[in-house]
N, C-alpha and C positions, 0 to 999 in steps of 0.2 A: 486393405484398408489405408483411408487416405492421410498422406503426411500434410501436419499443420506447422508453417513456419510464421516467423515473426518478420515483418518487415516495413517497419515502421514504429517511434517510442516518440512519448514526450511526457514533460513531468516537471511540476512545482513545488518547492516546499522552502522552508524557512531559510535556507542557503541559497538557492536561486530562483530564478523564474523563468528558466527553459534546461532542458536534462543536460546540455556540454558543461553549464555554469554549475549547477547542481554537482555534477558527478564530480568536477574538477576539486569543487569543495569539500566534497565526502572522502575523496579518495588523500586529499592533504589534510584532513582532519579537522575541519574548520567547523564549528558548533553553531547553532543558530539560535540555540536557547537565551530566554533572557526574560528580563520583566516584563510582564503583560500589560500591554498600553490600549488595549482596546476597549476597556472597562475598568470600572474602579474596586480594586481588590482590597480596599481598606479593609473591610470586615473577612475577607478568605483568609485561611490558612498555608493554601497553596498561590502563590504568588506570580510565578514562571509557566513559561510554556515555549513550545516552539513555532512563534507565531511568524505570520508572512505580515512584513509592514511597509513594502513599496511596492504592491499588486495594483492595479489603475485598470480594475474592470471595463471601463469603458474603450480600453484599447485591443479588447479583442475583443468586444458586443456591442450592436447598437446600441447608443446611451438610452434610448427609450426604453429595449429593452431590460438594461441592469435592474431595475426595480423588482422587476416579475421573476427576479432568480435570485435565488438565495446564496450565501456566498460559497457552497460546497460546491454549486452549478455554476457558478462565473469559475472557480479555480477547474474542474474538470471540463469546461468550454475552452480553456488555453490549451492545456495541455491535450485535449483532443486533437486539437486545431495543428498543433507542433504534431502530432502522431501523424495524421494523414499528409501534412508536407512531407515530412521528413521519410513515408513512402512513393512519394513521387508516383501519385495513382492520377494520370492526364484523364483517364475517362475510364469508368466502370459502370456496372449495372446496379444500377441502385434496389435495385428487387431482390438480387442473390448476393447483396452486404446488408450486412445485420451490425446490430450492438447490443453488447453486453457491459451495464452500467454494474457498479457496486458503492452502497455506500453503508456503514453500520447504524450513524442516526438519522443522516439526512438535514432538513432543514430545521438544526435545533436553535438557530440566532431568528429565525422567521418565526417559529413557534415561541420562542421568550417575549421575543418583541411585542407579537399580538396579543399575549395571554396579559401582561400589563396594559396594553390598550384595554383590552376587554374589560379589565378591572376598572382601569382607573376613570375611561373613555365613556366604555360602556360598546358595545358590541355592534351599534350602526356603524362605530370607526374604524373596526377591522378591514384591512389592506383588504379589495378580492381578490390581490393576486397571492396573499397568502399561504391559501389551500398548494397551489400548484406549485409555490419556490419552495415549498415543504415537502413534498413527496420524492422520497427514493427516486422512482423508476423517472421525475422529471427529466433528472440529469439525461439519461438517454434518451426521452424524449427532444430535448431541448437542443443535443446533440445530433440525431437523426434530420431533426429540421434543418439545422445549421448545412449538414451535407451532404441531403437527400438520400438516406439511407432506409430502404423500405423492405428489407428482410425481416426477421425475426428478433425484437425488441425486448428484451430483459433483463432483469435486474434482481441482485444479490442481496440478502440483508442480513447475513452469519456475522454480524460485531465485526471485529479485527478480523476475520478469515475473508470477508467477504471478496475484497480486492483479488485473492488468489482464488475462490471459489469462481468467480467470473470470468476467468481467464481458463478454466476447466470446464466451466460451461460453452463459453464461445469455440474450445477446441473441437467440445461433443457437436457440438452443432455442424461446424464444417463436416467433423467426420461421418456423419449421417447424412451429411447430403444439405442440409436444412437452408445453409449459404456456402460460399465459397468465400466471401469475406465476411470477417467479424471485427471490428473495434470496440476492442474493449477501455474503457475508463474508469477508474476509482477514485472516489473524492471524499473529501470529508473536513468539515470546518464546525466545530464544536467546542470552541473558546470562546466561549462566554458566564456569564455567570453562571447560570445554573449549568452548565454544562463543567466546570470545572470543579463547583461546587457539591454537583453529584459525584464526581471522578472519589473528590477529594473526602466526602463523606466513608465511602466504603475504605477509606485508608488504602487506596490502591495510587496515591501520588506520591514523587520524593516530594519533603519537607524542605528540602535544602536552596531555599529564597537567598540566601544572602551569598551566595556561589553558583547561579545558575550554569556555567560551562560546565561543573564539574556534577551535574545533579541525576545524569542520565547515566547511570555506569552499568551495563549491562556487564552480566558474569563477576562484576567486581565483590568482593566481600562486605564490601560498607555499601550497596547499593541500600535504598529503602524506599524504593516504587516505580511506575512510569513517569515518561513528562510529558504531556500532552504536546502531538506536535499537529498543525494542516497540512492541506495541499492536496495535489492531484498525480495519479499516474496512469499513463494510455498506452496502449500496442496495438497497432494493427496484424490482426491473424491472418493467414492466406492459407488457400491452398498447394501445396508443393508446387508441382506442376503450371499452376496460372503463375506463380511469381518466377520461376525460371523463365515461363514462356515470355515474360513481359521483360526479363533481362532486372530483376527488382536485385536490391539489396537487402539480404539476409543475415538477420543478426542471430536465428539461432530457430533451430527446431525443438518443438515439445514434447517429448518421448516418453515421458510419464506424467501421469499425477495419483495422488491419492487423498479420497476424503475418508475421516472419521468421526463418530461423536462417542460422547466420555458417556453419557448416562451419566452421569455420579454427582454434578455439583453446580450450580450456576454460575459461581464465579470460579471456583477453585480449579487448577485442570486436574484432570485423571491420572494416574501413571503413568499408563499405558494408550493413550489416547494420540500423542501426538509421535511416538512409535508406530500406530498402526497406519497412519497416515502417510508416514513416510517409508513403512514398507511398502506398502501399498505404491507406491508413486515409483520405487525402486524397483521393483518387480516387474510391473509395466515397461519399465524402462530395460528391462532383461540385466538388470542388477550391473552395471556398467562402472565406469572407475570413477565418482565421483572425483571434481579435484578441491570443489568449493560449496560452502554451503552457508547463505546469506539468512543466517540464523533467524526466527521469530524474537528471540533474547531483549524484551522488554525491560527488564532490570529491574524488576519483581522478584522476591526471595523463592515463590513455587515455580516460575515459568521456567528459569535461568536454569534451577536445578535439576528439574523435571525432562528440560529438552535436552541437556545435555548427555543426561544418562540414557535416553533414547537415543540418542548420537552414537555413542559407546556400543548400546545394545544392536544397533543394526548394521554396526560397520567392522567392529571389532578391533581387531588388530590395526584394520586401514582406513582410519579416522579421517575423514578430510580436515583442509582447512575450514576452518568455521568465522566467522565475522558476524556482528550482528551493527546497524547503519545508524539505531532509533539516538546512542549517543549524541552524534550529529543534528539530527532532525526531530528528535522525540518520534511518539507515536503515534502515527498519522491514523488510529484506528481501521474504519474502514476502506481507508487506502493503501493502508500500509502495504497489502501485499500487491498491489499494481504500481506502487514508488520501488519498491523493493526488485520487486521481478525487472524493471527497467532497471536499476543498479545491476542485477546480477548479469543481465545481459551484456553490458555495456562493461562491466568487469572482462566479461569474454570476449568483447572486442578487443579492449584494451590493453589485453593481457596484464590487468594491472586489480590486485584485489584491496576492498577499502578495511581500513582496519577497524576494531572494536577502539574507541578511545575510552578515556576514564580509566585506564586499566592499572592501579593502582595497588591495591590489597590481593593477591590469592584467594580464591574460595576452594578449600580442600574437596568441596563437591562440582566444581566448574574448575575443572581440570586440562581441560584441552588446548590444543592451540589457537587462540582465537585472535593471533594477528595484531595483539595488543599496540595499540597507540601510532604505530607508521604501517600503511600500505607495505605492501607487498607484491612485488614483477615476478611474473611465472606465465608460461602459458598454462592456458585454463581452457578445457575441451569441454567438460561436463558440467554444469552449475544446479545446485538445490536450493529453492527458494521455499521456505515454512512459513507458515500462517494459524496463531489458533485462535478461536475466539469466546468469551463469555458466551454460557449456555451448554457448552463443550462440543463446540465444533471447530473443525482439523481442517488443514488441506495443507499440501506439498506438489510441488512442481519441479518437475526434471527438464532444462533444457541443454540440447546440445552442439556443438556448434555443428555447422556445414560446410 
């Protein structure tokens, strides 16, 4: 079987506009959650999010093309460009280079905006760029155009597991010979009135509006819901032999992935779904010693309890160190898996594990070592990254140092 490695990374989120500044802020425990500034929250019960406030799309795109791309696509183009540059691919065969993109919701901002235009000004005033800018797969389409990638162009739309599933889909594509390289990019930008209002109506979000820096508190007893984030993560996946031949820097090898479905409830996670995805990844990787798990860790009552139980069930007396980075950047929904895979690989590179910030009150049902509040320096050779989504869709990845 072909081996698949990661040779390029890119990332943008509420604490940094690139992978290095983002990772530095995350390991330092800095928090990007603040009062929402992109729309009027007066009538909203939730007024906070991990919003990116200093991004200028014209710096990464032709200004004429900005209006053709929803904000999630703009983030994705930024992260993808960084990953491609990081991979140092001077030349490549575009026909053997694919794209796997991911988003949970896609162009929700464009949908909201054009729905209001339709209602208030009539259908003739809807933008001709509305449909293309809102489609999830247009992220992959625009990235492919930007870099001349003519291999398989696929998209994952599996809610908050989408970024992780895009990576596993890219892995499969290379293993079966459909491509030699695949650019994975997961992006999300759903911080808008209808997005925040929708999640809020489900009682899924934290309402700690007066203390946004402490609002997202994964595994803490007083957690009261997740905080929405936005951003993108990108990874260049490559056949191992090709990467070695060209002398590429290798961040890590994908040695296992697991996917499962709950068949249980549209939003509440099943007790065993996360466990089965993790177990599948662990067994595919031949049960290595896992040093660190970047948990899904949403700061919701059900997820954090279930994920903790699944980790304990799988690893028994040898539970790895665990942390969730959603306290720093919020929950980036369909982009979360891609962003957190980037964080996991950088943790392995730098031998430093990011903390779970806002660990204040112990929860008896969440009783693992979550690297509370302070990052931890240690050798890291194998990492796991988890993502679970609405609809009962689960994904887990395992990376190994090469």
